[in-house]
Backbone as CSV, one residue per row, in Angstrom:
resi,resn,N_x,N_y,N_z,CA_x,CA_y,CA_z,C_x,C_y,C_z
1,UNK,-16.910,29.901,-19.343,-17.482,28.625,-18.912,-19.015,28.712,-18.943
2,UNK,-19.643,27.729,-19.611,-21.099,27.764,-19.680,-21.716,27.185,-18.401
3,UNK,-23.037,27.261,-18.354,-23.746,26.874,-17.117,-23.547,25.392,-16.781
4,UNK,-23.581,24.537,-17.813,-23.420,23.105,-17.579,-22.020,22.793,-17.034
5,UNK,-21.004,23.439,-17.592,-19.637,23.232,-17.115,-19.485,23.706,-15.670
6,UNK,-20.124,24.820,-15.353,-20.076,25.339,-13.986,-20.755,24.379,-13.014
7,UNK,-21.878,23.806,-13.457,-22.596,22.854,-12.603,-21.734,21.616,-12.330
8,UNK,-21.078,21.107,-13.369,-20.214,19.932,-13.209,-19.036,20.248,-12.295
9,UNK,-18.498,21.460,-12.428,-17.362,21.852,-11.589,-17.786,21.952,-10.123
10,UNK,-18.970,22.498,-9.880,-19.459,22.609,-8.503,-19.722,21.226,-7.914
11,UNK,-20.299,20.353,-8.715,-20.543,18.972,-8.257,-19.227,18.297,-7.877
12,UNK,-18.210,18.489,-8.715,-16.899,17.911,-8.430,-16.327,18.501,-7.137
13,UNK,-16.524,19.792,-6.909,-16.041,20.442,-5.686,-16.707,19.842,-4.453
14,UNK,-17.998,19.546,-4.568,-18.730,18.938,-3.441,-18.166,17.555,-3.135
15,UNK,-17.946,16.757,-4.181,-17.411,15.399,-3.997,-16.029,15.453,-3.355
16,UNK,-15.162,16.318,-3.855,-13.806,16.415,-3.311,-13.815,16.966,-1.891
17,UNK,-14.735,17.880,-1.617,-14.858,18.413,-0.255,-15.266,17.307,0.720
18,UNK,-16.210,16.473,0.307,-16.658,15.372,1.172,-15.520,14.391,1.432
19,UNK,-14.761,14.046,0.390,-13.621,13.144,0.578,-12.609,13.755,1.555
20,UNK,-12.399,15.072,1.454,-11.398,15.725,2.307,-11.798,15.704,3.780
21,UNK,-13.101,15.575,4.060,-13.576,15.563,5.445,-13.446,14.193,6.105
22,UNK,-13.235,13.167,5.291,-13.101,11.815,5.835,-11.684,11.615,6.357
23,UNK,-11.555,11.042,7.531,-10.244,10.677,8.050,-10.416,9.485,8.988
24,UNK,-9.380,9.193,9.781,-9.461,8.008,10.640,-10.522,8.145,11.725
25,UNK,-10.971,9.372,11.980,-11.975,9.606,13.016,-13.401,9.703,12.477
26,UNK,-13.548,9.987,11.183,-14.867,10.349,10.658,-15.310,9.444,9.511
27,UNK,-16.575,9.050,9.559,-17.173,8.242,8.506,-18.203,9.083,7.755
28,UNK,-18.779,8.515,6.721,-19.792,9.225,5.945,-20.959,9.677,6.816
29,UNK,-21.379,8.805,7.715,-22.566,9.104,8.524,-22.346,10.240,9.514
30,UNK,-21.082,10.602,9.763,-20.801,11.662,10.740,-20.571,13.021,10.084
31,UNK,-20.663,13.070,8.765,-20.431,14.330,8.045,-21.775,14.984,7.735
32,UNK,-21.868,16.267,8.004,-23.123,16.976,7.762,-23.112,17.693,6.425
33,UNK,-24.301,17.937,5.927,-24.459,18.666,4.668,-23.817,20.051,4.769
34,UNK,-24.006,20.717,5.895,-23.447,22.073,6.071,-21.922,22.064,6.024
35,UNK,-21.327,21.043,6.635,-19.861,20.930,6.607,-19.355,20.772,5.175
36,UNK,-20.017,19.908,4.426,-19.617,19.671,3.040,-19.751,20.946,2.224
37,UNK,-20.885,21.634,2.388,-21.119,22.874,1.646,-20.041,23.910,1.976
38,UNK,-19.712,24.023,3.270,-18.691,24.993,3.689,-17.336,24.643,3.067
39,UNK,-16.975,23.358,3.101,-15.687,22.936,2.541,-15.639,23.129,1.024
40,UNK,-16.808,23.029,0.377,-16.874,23.196,-1.079,-16.990,24.655,-1.493
41,UNK,-17.226,25.526,-0.506,-17.339,26.945,-0.802,-18.655,27.335,-1.440
42,UNK,-19.725,26.617,-1.060,-21.052,26.933,-1.602,-22.046,27.107,-0.456
43,UNK,-23.189,27.701,-0.759,-24.265,27.822,0.232,-24.937,26.460,0.410
44,UNK,-25.382,26.122,1.630,-26.057,24.837,1.849,-27.217,24.592,0.889
45,UNK,-27.958,25.644,0.553,-29.094,25.462,-0.365,-28.630,25.047,-1.762
46,UNK,-27.413,25.443,-2.147,-26.890,25.080,-3.469,-26.604,23.587,-3.575
47,UNK,-26.371,22.966,-2.416,-26.077,21.523,-2.387,-27.178,20.739,-3.091
48,UNK,-28.442,21.159,-2.864,-29.585,20.398,-3.362,-29.752,20.496,-4.884
49,UNK,-29.007,21.372,-5.516,-29.033,21.408,-6.985,-28.227,20.257,-7.576
50,UNK,-27.432,19.615,-6.730,-26.523,18.579,-7.216,-26.803,17.201,-6.621
51,UNK,-27.314,17.180,-5.388,-27.609,15.914,-4.716,-28.915,16.052,-3.939
52,UNK,-29.688,14.972,-3.930,-30.974,14.978,-3.226,-30.771,15.160,-1.726
53,UNK,-29.764,14.474,-1.183,-29.457,14.572,0.240,-28.040,14.056,0.470
54,UNK,-27.619,14.037,1.714,-26.255,13.613,2.037,-26.044,12.131,1.727
55,UNK,-27.121,11.332,1.811,-26.992,9.902,1.497,-26.692,9.688,0.014
56,UNK,-27.324,10.472,-0.841,-27.039,10.348,-2.275,-25.585,10.727,-2.559
57,UNK,-25.090,11.751,-1.879,-23.677,12.113,-2.009,-22.802,10.952,-1.552
58,UNK,-23.171,10.308,-0.432,-22.406,9.182,0.083,-22.312,8.049,-0.920
59,UNK,-23.425,7.729,-1.568,-23.426,6.664,-2.578,-22.546,7.047,-3.770
60,UNK,-22.553,8.328,-4.114,-21.692,8.805,-5.202,-20.223,8.642,-4.821
61,UNK,-19.893,8.933,-3.565,-18.512,8.772,-3.108,-18.077,7.308,-3.191
62,UNK,-18.961,6.392,-2.805,-18.643,4.969,-2.892,-18.401,4.572,-4.351
63,UNK,-19.275,5.047,-5.248,-19.107,4.758,-6.676,-17.760,5.276,-7.179
64,UNK,-17.416,6.497,-6.765,-16.154,7.105,-7.197,-14.958,6.325,-6.654
65,UNK,-15.057,5.879,-5.411,-13.969,5.111,-4.805,-13.780,3.787,-5.537
66,UNK,-14.898,3.128,-5.869,-14.814,1.874,-6.619,-14.217,2.077,-7.992
67,UNK,-14.622,3.144,-8.663,-14.072,3.464,-9.981,-12.572,3.725,-9.890
68,UNK,-12.150,4.434,-8.840,-10.726,4.725,-8.655,-9.929,3.433,-8.502
69,UNK,-10.498,2.452,-7.789,-9.801,1.180,-7.613,-9.706,0.405,-8.927
70,UNK,-10.775,0.432,-9.706,-10.735,-0.272,-10.995,-9.746,0.403,-11.950
71,UNK,-9.690,1.736,-11.911,-8.708,2.446,-12.728,-7.292,2.106,-12.271
72,UNK,-7.138,1.907,-10.973,-5.848,1.508,-10.422,-5.413,0.159,-10.994
73,UNK,-6.370,-0.773,-11.064,-6.055,-2.088,-11.611,-5.607,-1.970,-13.066
74,UNK,-6.302,-1.131,-13.836,-5.931,-0.950,-15.237,-4.553,-0.319,-15.366
75,UNK,-4.257,0.613,-14.461,-2.937,1.245,-14.449,-1.856,0.204,-14.172
76,UNK,-2.146,-0.700,-13.225,-1.178,-1.761,-12.906,-0.950,-2.657,-14.119
77,UNK,-2.010,-2.939,-14.868,-1.870,-3.792,-16.056,-0.953,-3.153,-17.093
78,UNK,-1.062,-1.839,-17.246,-0.185,-1.127,-18.193,1.266,-1.266,-17.751
79,UNK,1.501,-1.127,-16.461,2.867,-1.260,-15.931,3.374,-2.694,-16.096
80,UNK,2.482,-3.652,-15.895,2.868,-5.069,-16.056,3.234,-5.358,-17.506
81,UNK,2.453,-4.788,-18.433,2.685,-5.021,-19.859,4.051,-4.510,-20.308
82,UNK,4.576,-3.507,-19.611,5.876,-2.955,-19.996,7.028,-3.699,-19.325
83,UNK,6.692,-4.735,-18.574,7.715,-5.593,-17.970,7.694,-5.533,-16.457
84,UNK,7.598,-6.715,-15.846,7.585,-6.769,-14.381,6.641,-7.841,-13.880
85,UNK,6.852,-8.265,-12.640,6.016,-9.299,-12.061,4.630,-8.790,-11.730
86,UNK,3.630,-9.608,-12.021,2.232,-9.206,-11.810,1.967,-8.863,-10.351
87,UNK,2.365,-9.744,-9.450,2.076,-9.527,-8.032,2.844,-8.324,-7.493
88,UNK,4.136,-8.252,-7.792,4.946,-7.130,-7.285,4.382,-5.786,-7.735
89,UNK,4.104,-5.666,-9.017,3.613,-4.391,-9.554,2.226,-4.072,-9.020
90,UNK,1.355,-5.074,-8.946,-0.009,-4.842,-8.467,-0.016,-4.350,-7.026
91,UNK,0.758,-5.005,-6.167,0.801,-4.607,-4.750,1.462,-3.242,-4.599
92,UNK,2.560,-3.019,-5.309,3.243,-1.716,-5.214,2.326,-0.589,-5.690
93,UNK,1.589,-0.825,-6.769,0.655,0.184,-7.289,-0.447,0.457,-6.271
94,UNK,-0.937,-0.602,-5.649,-1.988,-0.460,-4.636,-1.497,0.342,-3.435
95,UNK,-0.294,0.047,-2.974,0.254,0.759,-1.825,0.501,2.234,-2.155
96,UNK,0.938,2.517,-3.370,1.112,3.904,-3.809,-0.241,4.632,-3.785
97,UNK,-1.281,3.925,-4.215,-2.626,4.505,-4.243,-3.095,4.847,-2.829
98,UNK,-2.903,3.922,-1.900,-3.326,4.146,-0.523,-2.590,5.341,0.079
99,UNK,-1.304,5.430,-0.194,-0.504,6.529,0.337,-1.017,7.879,-0.176
100,UNK,-1.360,7.916,-1.460,-1.791,9.179,-2.081,-3.277,9.466,-1.881
101,UNK,-4.080,8.427,-1.666,-5.548,8.584,-1.616,-6.138,7.836,-0.426
102,UNK,-5.553,8.027,0.760,-5.997,7.183,1.874,-7.465,7.381,2.234
103,UNK,-8.027,8.560,2.015,-9.443,8.770,2.354,-10.369,7.976,1.442
104,UNK,-9.972,7.797,0.183,-10.794,7.018,-0.751,-10.860,5.564,-0.304
105,UNK,-9.704,4.993,0.025,-9.687,3.598,0.461,-10.341,3.452,1.832
106,UNK,-10.106,4.433,2.713,-10.699,4.393,4.050,-12.228,4.350,3.959
107,UNK,-12.781,5.081,2.997,-14.229,5.105,2.799,-14.754,3.701,2.487
108,UNK,-14.135,3.024,1.524,-14.581,1.672,1.164,-14.441,0.723,2.345
109,UNK,-13.331,0.833,3.027,-13.050,-0.066,4.140,-14.073,0.111,5.261
110,UNK,-14.343,1.367,5.603,-15.234,1.648,6.730,-16.693,1.338,6.391
111,UNK,-17.136,1.754,5.206,-18.553,1.578,4.866,-18.882,0.128,4.516
112,UNK,-17.860,-0.671,4.242,-18.060,-2.097,3.976,-18.731,-2.786,5.158
113,UNK,-18.423,-2.297,6.358,-19.020,-2.875,7.563,-19.759,-1.798,8.378
114,UNK,-20.147,-0.702,7.724,-20.793,0.413,8.410,-22.242,0.143,8.766
115,UNK,-22.860,1.155,9.352,-24.236,1.000,9.833,-25.285,1.207,8.748
116,UNK,-24.905,1.841,7.643,-25.867,2.099,6.573,-25.955,0.905,5.621
117,UNK,-27.152,0.331,5.529,-27.352,-0.805,4.627,-27.100,-0.406,3.175
118,UNK,-27.521,0.802,2.811,-27.339,1.273,1.428,-25.862,1.416,1.098
119,UNK,-25.079,1.963,2.024,-23.642,2.124,1.793,-22.954,0.763,1.743
120,UNK,-23.347,-0.149,2.641,-22.749,-1.494,2.639,-23.004,-2.184,1.312
121,UNK,-24.238,-2.085,0.815,-24.592,-2.720,-0.458,-23.801,-2.099,-1.604
122,UNK,-23.606,-0.784,-1.555,-22.862,-0.099,-2.612,-21.401,-0.536,-2.617
123,UNK,-20.804,-0.659,-1.430,-19.408,-1.100,-1.349,-19.272,-2.537,-1.831
124,UNK,-20.195,-3.397,-1.417,-20.157,-4.794,-1.872,-20.275,-4.884,-3.392
125,UNK,-21.091,-4.009,-3.970,-21.232,-3.969,-5.427,-19.899,-3.586,-6.088
126,UNK,-19.207,-2.616,-5.506,-17.920,-2.187,-6.059,-16.872,-3.287,-5.922
127,UNK,-16.875,-3.980,-4.792,-15.933,-5.090,-4.597,-16.230,-6.208,-5.591
128,UNK,-17.520,-6.430,-5.854,-17.898,-7.455,-6.835,-17.383,-7.086,-8.226
129,UNK,-17.524,-5.803,-8.607,-16.976,-5.344,-9.897,-15.476,-5.623,-9.965
130,UNK,-14.792,-5.336,-8.865,-13.348,-5.544,-8.783,-13.014,-7.030,-8.961
131,UNK,-13.798,-7.885,-8.278,-13.602,-9.336,-8.400,-13.817,-9.819,-9.834
132,UNK,-14.871,-9.298,-10.470,-15.183,-9.707,-11.848,-14.050,-9.334,-12.795
133,UNK,-13.537,-8.100,-12.666,-12.439,-7.669,-13.536,-11.200,-8.526,-13.318
134,UNK,-10.894,-8.832,-12.045,-9.712,-9.633,-11.747,-9.897,-11.070,-12.226
135,UNK,-11.107,-11.595,-12.098,-11.394,-12.949,-12.594,-11.187,-13.014,-14.102
136,UNK,-11.745,-12.055,-14.828,-11.608,-12.035,-16.290,-10.142,-11.914,-16.702
137,UNK,-9.404,-11.048,-15.990,-7.983,-10.846,-16.306,-7.192,-12.128,-16.046
138,UNK,-7.529,-12.814,-14.956,-6.833,-14.059,-14.609,-7.085,-15.137,-15.657
139,UNK,-8.336,-15.270,-16.087,-8.672,-16.256,-17.123,-7.913,-15.943,-18.409
140,UNK,-7.881,-14.670,-18.779,-7.216,-14.237,-20.017,-5.712,-14.506,-19.979
141,UNK,-5.084,-14.271,-18.830,-3.621,-14.367,-18.751,-3.108,-15.745,-18.348
142,UNK,-3.946,-16.545,-17.675,-3.452,-17.839,-17.180,-4.198,-19.039,-17.736
143,UNK,-5.398,-18.809,-18.285,-6.185,-19.925,-18.791,-6.849,-20.755,-17.704
144,UNK,-6.883,-20.229,-16.480,-7.565,-20.967,-15.410,-9.060,-21.065,-15.720
145,UNK,-9.694,-22.177,-15.355,-11.153,-22.258,-15.517,-11.836,-21.235,-14.621
146,UNK,-13.060,-20.847,-14.991,-13.747,-19.758,-14.300,-13.855,-19.992,-12.797
147,UNK,-14.252,-21.194,-12.368,-14.497,-21.411,-10.939,-13.236,-21.192,-10.107
148,UNK,-12.091,-21.638,-10.626,-10.835,-21.452,-9.891,-10.388,-19.994,-9.962
149,UNK,-10.499,-19.393,-11.143,-10.096,-17.988,-11.302,-10.913,-17.076,-10.392
150,UNK,-12.202,-17.377,-10.258,-13.067,-16.556,-9.425,-12.711,-16.693,-7.947
151,UNK,-12.457,-17.926,-7.499,-12.049,-18.141,-6.108,-10.706,-17.469,-5.831
152,UNK,-9.796,-17.569,-6.806,-8.494,-16.915,-6.646,-8.666,-15.408,-6.527
153,UNK,-9.506,-14.832,-7.398,-9.734,-13.380,-7.381,-10.313,-12.943,-6.034
154,UNK,-11.305,-13.672,-5.531,-11.917,-13.316,-4.251,-10.896,-13.346,-3.120
155,UNK,-10.065,-14.400,-3.103,-9.047,-14.523,-2.052,-8.033,-13.389,-2.147
156,UNK,-7.629,-13.051,-3.370,-6.632,-12.001,-3.555,-7.178,-10.637,-3.138
157,UNK,-8.413,-10.366,-3.499,-9.014,-9.078,-3.136,-9.127,-8.958,-1.615
158,UNK,-9.538,-10.032,-0.946,-9.652,-9.992,0.521,-8.292,-9.767,1.170
159,UNK,-7.272,-10.447,0.660,-5.928,-10.278,1.209,-5.428,-8.844,1.021
160,UNK,-5.632,-8.307,-0.185,-5.140,-6.964,-0.490,-5.897,-5.913,0.325
161,UNK,-7.212,-6.075,0.464,-7.985,-5.129,1.273,-7.524,-5.169,2.728
162,UNK,-7.288,-6.358,3.236,-6.819,-6.503,4.613,-5.454,-5.854,4.791
163,UNK,-4.568,-6.068,3.831,-3.244,-5.448,3.883,-3.356,-3.931,3.778
164,UNK,-4.273,-3.470,2.951,-4.485,-2.034,2.811,-4.933,-1.405,4.115
165,UNK,-5.821,-2.098,4.828,-6.299,-1.590,6.118,-5.147,-1.469,7.105
166,UNK,-4.250,-2.449,7.070,-3.093,-2.437,7.967,-2.103,-1.337,7.586
167,UNK,-2.002,-1.068,6.295,-1.013,-0.109,5.799,-1.474,1.347,5.898
168,UNK,-2.771,1.564,6.072,-3.336,2.918,6.012,-2.590,3.928,6.880
169,UNK,-2.430,3.623,8.131,-1.822,4.573,9.055,-0.442,4.112,9.518
170,UNK,0.192,3.279,8.690,1.499,2.735,9.034,2.619,3.673,8.579
171,UNK,3.791,3.491,9.161,4.974,4.227,8.711,5.430,3.642,7.372
172,UNK,6.351,4.309,6.709,6.860,3.813,5.422,7.472,2.423,5.579
173,UNK,8.210,2.232,6.659,8.851,0.931,6.888,7.802,-0.151,7.145
174,UNK,6.826,0.170,7.972,5.764,-0.799,8.259,4.974,-1.132,6.998
175,UNK,4.686,-0.111,6.176,3.939,-0.332,4.936,4.726,-1.246,3.992
176,UNK,6.030,-1.043,3.931,6.880,-1.889,3.081,6.841,-3.339,3.567
177,UNK,6.841,-3.532,4.889,6.775,-4.890,5.453,5.437,-5.542,5.139
178,UNK,4.357,-4.761,5.251,3.023,-5.277,4.918,2.981,-5.683,3.450
179,UNK,3.542,-4.854,2.586,3.544,-5.135,1.141,4.281,-6.439,0.838
180,UNK,5.451,-6.631,1.461,6.223,-7.859,1.206,5.475,-9.084,1.698
181,UNK,4.816,-8.954,2.847,4.073,-10.091,3.393,2.895,-10.465,2.501
182,UNK,2.139,-9.457,2.024,0.968,-9.771,1.200,1.397,-10.296,-0.173
183,UNK,2.539,-9.872,-0.672,3.044,-10.435,-1.935,3.268,-11.939,-1.786
184,UNK,3.870,-12.323,-0.662,4.114,-13.747,-0.425,2.798,-14.504,-0.280
185,UNK,1.846,-13.920,0.425,0.544,-14.568,0.596,-0.167,-14.731,-0.748
186,UNK,-0.070,-13.725,-1.603,-0.695,-13.802,-2.931,-0.046,-14.894,-3.779
187,UNK,1.249,-15.074,-3.624,1.929,-16.155,-4.361,1.419,-17.513,-3.899
188,UNK,1.150,-17.637,-2.600,0.579,-18.885,-2.085,-0.780,-19.149,-2.744
189,UNK,-1.588,-18.087,-2.865,-2.913,-18.226,-3.473,-2.785,-18.648,-4.936
190,UNK,-1.893,-18.003,-5.668,-1.686,-18.331,-7.090,-1.225,-19.772,-7.239
191,UNK,-0.278,-20.190,-6.422,0.223,-21.567,-6.499,-0.880,-22.568,-6.158
192,UNK,-1.709,-22.216,-5.187,-2.828,-23.079,-4.832,-3.822,-23.212,-5.968
193,UNK,-4.085,-22.114,-6.674,-5.005,-22.131,-7.816,-4.459,-23.001,-8.948
194,UNK,-3.146,-22.886,-9.197,-2.530,-23.704,-10.254,-2.581,-25.189,-9.872
195,UNK,-2.394,-25.475,-8.587,-2.479,-26.862,-8.116,-3.908,-27.386,-8.287
196,UNK,-4.897,-26.549,-7.974,-6.306,-26.952,-8.134,-6.621,-27.235,-9.594
197,UNK,-6.066,-26.431,-10.489,-6.266,-26.662,-11.928,-5.666,-27.980,-12.345
198,UNK,-4.460,-28.267,-11.845,-3.787,-29.521,-12.192,-4.585,-30.726,-11.708
199,UNK,-5.204,-30.592,-10.548,-5.999,-31.701,-9.989,-7.301,-31.913,-10.755
200,UNK,-7.777,-30.861,-11.429,-9.012,-30.986,-12.208,-8.778,-31.668,-13.551
201,UNK,-7.540,-31.590,-14.052,-7.275,-32.125,-15.396,-6.803,-33.563,-15.325
């Protein structure tokens, strides 16, 4: 392994170590550089070869969490293309993601309303990316005009994020109930958007 590959591997170890320290009790602002370095198996001084400070690491974690969510959406689209209802597959894929990666989603959820202005802005930027992708996908698949597709996307993202927050620490049965409820709510949103389109024409 060359030096550049080793550097990338160490950077990845730091990111994964930071994610592993997040749980229902701890936010980004409560994690120290020394803790992250210890969890990553590096000396604290080595941290600075990869990140300027703990805040820069935090912003990287937010970026990674947003990217993971967008990749999740693309994964759901592949599953939809092979047959299945859009809402059912999208919600089921999202719930599977939360179950397997609860710290990633917890990070977005917590920092969305956290005390750090920089983290809040970063999360809002990631949510906006998510909204844009969903708006474009909706226009492509349904032919809805942009204004309606965008409002639909915003409503759907808010509903799914809210359901995700409820499902985070729920039992399997409770999570299944949350999933069924949000599927029904999303259908209401879709039907409302189609009605709005009909009223515009």
